[in-house]
N, C-alpha and C positions, 0 to 999 in steps of 0.2 A: 315696254319691252314684252313681246309675246312669250308665253311659256314654251319650252322645248317640247318635242314629241315624247322624249324620254327624259325623265328626271332621275339621273343616276350619278350625280357628282356632288353628293352631300347636301342637296337642297332640302331634304326632309330627313329628320332623325327621330328615333324613338326615345324612350325615357332613359335608356342606357347610353345614349349618344351615338348609337349605331345607325348608319345610313339605311333608309328604307327606300327601295327603288320603285318608281312608278312609271307607267307608260300610258300614253293617251289611248283611251278606249273609244271615245265617242265625242263628236261635236255636233250639237243641235242648236242652231241659232246662237244665242248668247250664253249657252251652257257648254262647258268643256268638262268631260269626265275622265279621270285617270284611275287605273287599277294597279295594284302592286304587280310587279313582274312575276312574282312567284304565287300569285293568288290561286287558291284552290276553288273550283267551281261551287262547292258547297259552303265556302267561308269567304264571302266578299270582303275586300279591304280596299276602299275607294275614297277618292275625294273629287269634289266638283268645284268649279269656279263659275260664278254666274253674275251677270250684270243686267240691270234694268234701269232705263231712264224714264222719268215721268216729268210732266210739266213742260213749259216752254219759256223762252226768254230768261228773265231774271229769276223765275220760279222753277227753272229746270233743276232736277235732282237726279243723281245717280246712286243707286243702291247696289253695292257689290257684296257678294257673299262667298266665303270659302268654307266648305263643309266636308269634314272627314267622317266616314262611317266604317266601322269594323265589326264584322260578325264574330262572336265568340261563343264558347260553350259555357252556359251558366252552371251553377252548382247542381241544378236539377237535371242537367244533361241536355236541356233545351237550348236551341240556338237563340241568342240574344244579340241586340245591336247596341253598340256604344257610338254616340255621335258627339262630335265637337264642331262648333260653328262660330265663325267670326263674320260679323256684318258691319259694313261702314256705309253711311249715307252722307253724301257730300252735295252741297248746293252749288253744283258746277256752273249754273247759269249766272251766279253772282260772286264768283271768286276770280281775282286777278291772277292768282297762282295757287299752288297746292301746299304751300309752306305749313299752314295751320293744320291741314288734313294730315300731312306727314307727322306733325307733332302729336296729334291726337292718336294716330296709329301707333307711334312709338311709345306713348304713355300706356296704352292697352297692352302692347306686347311686353314691355318691360315689367308691368305689374304682374303679368302671368309668369314671367321667366326670371324674376330676381327677388331678392329679399331686402328691399330698401337700399341701404348704402352700398351693398355688394353690387359690383358692376359685372359679375360673372353671370352669363346666361346659364340657367339651370334646366336641363332637360329631364331631370329626375322627378319632377312634379312637386318640388319643395319651394318653388317661388310662391310669393304671397297669393297671387291670383290663381295659380294652379291649385294651391291648397283649398281655396274657396270653391273652385269648380269640382275637384275630385272628392273632397271630404265633406263638402257642404258647410264649411266654416265661413263665418263672416265677422 
C-alpha cells in the first residue's frame, strides 16, 4: 500500500498523542521525503522512507528504512538535529510470505511502545524500548 501524498489522518503522533501532519516533499528514486505541513524553513521536521534491494535469486535482500529528523534549538541556542530511524532487512528472495517479517516488526514496535504485559501503546516515551532510546537505559 503506497503512502498518501498527505498524512493528516492520525498516521503520525507526537509524545502527547497529538497528530503531526506531513506532506510529501520529494520523491527521488526509492526515497520519499515528507515534511510537516507547518514546517518553518529554518527548523526542518521531516521523515524519509527508503528501500534498497541487493543480491539476486535466493540471496536477494531488501533493506527498508524510515527516518525522522527534527531540528530543535539546543540549550546553547544552536540548531541541533534529533534523528530516529528504523531499519528492516528482509531476505525477500527466500521467503514464501512475510509472516515472520511482520512478527519481527511487531516485536520491535511493541518493545518501543509498551511496558511488557501492558498492551496499551505509549506515545509518551515510557515504553521499554523508548526508555532505552531516549534515556540511554539498557
